[in-house]
C-alpha positions, 0 to 999 in steps of 0.5 A: 355619815358619823359613827355611832359612839359606844358608851358603857353598858346601859348608859346614853351614848351622849355627851353632856355638856353643863356650863357654869359659874357660881352655880353651888345651889343648883349644880348637884341636882343637875348633874344627878338629873344626867347621870344616865349619860355616857359622859359629863363636862361641867365648863366652869368660868372661874366659880368662886363658891363649891360648884367645882368641887361639887361637880368632881365629887360626882364624877363630872369632868370639870374643864375651865373657860376663860373668855378672851372677849372673841369669838368663839364663845362658851357654847361654840368652844366647847364643840371645838375644844372639848375631847368628847367620846361621842358624836352627840352633845346635850347642852344642859343649864346649870339650872335645868334637870332632864326629866327620867322621861326625857333620859329614856326618850333620848336613849330611844333615838340614840340607840334607833335610826337617826332621821334628823341631825338635831332635836328641840326640846320644850321647857317646864319653867319653875317660877316662884316655886311652881311648875307652870303648866302654861303662858309662854313654852320655850323650846331649844335646840340642845341635843345634835350632831355636834359635827353639823352643827355651829353657833354663828357669830353676831355683831355683839362684841362691843356690847358694854355688858358683853356676856361669855356666852352665846344668848337667845338664838339656836345653833345652825344645823346641817340637815333637818331638826326634830321635836322631843315629845319630852321636856326639860325641867328649868328650876333655878334655887337662886333668888329672883335678883339673879333672874332679874339680873340674868334678863337685864343682861339679855335684854342689854345684847337683844336691844343691840341687835334689834336697834342694829337691825341684825337680831333675825338676820342669822338664820338659825334652825327653829320649830316649825312655824316659829321663824315667822312668828319671830318675824311678825312679832319684831315688827309689832309695837307694844311688845310688852303688853303683847308678851303679856297678853300672849302668856297670860291670856292666849296661852292661859297662864292665868291657870298657873294662879299668881305664878303665872300672872307674874312671869307674864308681866315679868316677861312684859318688863323684859320687852319692855326693857329692850324697847326702851334700850332700842330708844335709848340707842337710837337717840344717841346716833 
């Protein structure tokens, strides 16, 4: 059993990790949303804007990370190297915000009997300046006991556009996982260029692993039934149209108006990218 860390009176006994690179537009609102937590690290990758200055002015502990091209990547490096005061950690991206309701729920989890080793959090995604209430819902395992979790190493270091951070997979956790009721808010103030550029890198990574047949090889923590759905989706042809219909029709994304439509199109385009990149990889073997 891990010890229960004590935070200053009134603060949530959890260490928050915010990973940044040139996040001047987002970092202040992110840090304001985690002011009730006992410890906040901003792990920066050489920002050239005012990200670090803003974080330091808001009393976050700023740590610099320089990737050496090998494992551990950034998330796992944080678990191994940061001087934590608490056993539990919460990963928050710079373009995300912890809602007051979610902060209160995490406080209750930390002060009550701990039934799980980690918790999934759902996300309210803002797209084209509108919070999407329908369509595809993202869940990430971002709150967990750091002594029981590890981000797996993937066969992706030879990727031409390799990234320093672990991408679309969850940490492996020793123990059961639960689901929090309240959600994180994702709202990126950068332009759509940034959105599509980031997803271009993501699709490179996912196409590489899918073409190698290793995308689903790592046993990661998943919400109930999610692992089976991912396995079934992996076998489907025409993933782009399926993703669009899933978001826009099955999950009622049409109720979010034009933002819901364009988000469903963007999701379909993402899987089209993966498909054509997989075919390119197969043709060059």
